[in-house]
C-alpha positions as CSV (number, residue, x, y, z in Angstrom):
1,X,-9.6,-8.9,5.9
2,X,-8.6,-5.0,5.7
3,X,-5.0,-3.3,7.2
4,X,-2.8,-1.0,6.7
5,X,-0.7,-1.1,3.2
6,X,2.4,-0.3,3.6
7,X,4.7,1.2,0.4
8,X,8.2,2.3,0.0
9,X,9.0,4.4,-2.8
10,X,12.7,6.1,-3.6
11,X,13.1,8.6,-1.2
12,X,8.9,7.6,0.6
13,X,7.2,5.5,2.7
14,X,4.0,5.5,2.1
15,X,1.1,4.0,4.8
16,X,-2.3,3.6,3.0
17,X,-4.8,2.1,5.8
18,X,-8.1,0.3,6.2
19,X,-7.5,-1.5,2.8
20,X,-8.2,-5.4,1.8
21,X,-5.8,-7.7,1.8
22,X,-6.8,-7.7,-2.1
23,X,-5.4,-4.0,-2.6
24,X,-2.1,-5.3,-0.9
25,X,-2.1,-8.7,-3.8
26,X,-2.9,-6.2,-6.8
27,X,0.2,-3.2,-5.9
28,X,2.8,-6.3,-4.8
29,X,2.3,-7.4,-8.1
30,X,3.0,-4.4,-10.1
31,X,6.1,-3.8,-7.4
32,X,8.6,-3.0,-9.7
33,X,6.2,-1.2,-12.7
34,X,7.4,3.0,-13.5
35,X,3.4,3.5,-13.1
36,X,2.0,1.0,-10.1
37,X,-1.6,2.5,-9.9
38,X,-5.0,0.7,-8.4
39,X,-8.6,1.4,-7.8
40,X,-9.2,3.1,-4.1
41,X,-12.4,4.3,-2.8
42,X,-13.6,3.8,-6.6
43,X,-11.1,5.6,-7.9
44,X,-8.2,5.3,-9.9
45,X,-4.8,6.1,-7.5
46,X,-1.5,6.3,-9.2
47,X,1.4,5.9,-7.2
48,X,4.4,6.2,-9.4
49,X,7.1,3.3,-8.7
50,X,6.6,1.5,-5.2
51,X,8.6,-1.8,-4.3
52,X,9.0,-3.4,-1.7
53,X,5.6,-3.5,-0.3
54,X,5.0,-5.4,3.6
55,X,1.6,-6.0,4.7
56,X,0.3,-5.1,8.5
57,X,-3.1,-7.0,8.8
58,X,-5.6,-4.4,11.7
59,X,-4.7,-0.9,12.1
60,X,-1.3,0.3,13.2
61,X,-1.4,2.1,17.2
62,X,0.5,4.9,15.7
63,X,1.2,6.4,19.1
64,X,2.8,3.3,20.0
65,X,4.3,2.2,15.6
66,X,2.9,-0.9,15.3
């Protein structure tokens, strides 16, 4: 099952599309940590501090905002 992970940072919101739910779960486990990281497209990505995280199943229709 793929979808969009929405990550909240201090001043930013990051959207990562077309990721497995397991990706979301790994990030969610790291919420509140100073340095959150994950493997995305076979590369380690450093996300910094993210909290909280929201999961939206399927793709987001950006024309309508959901």
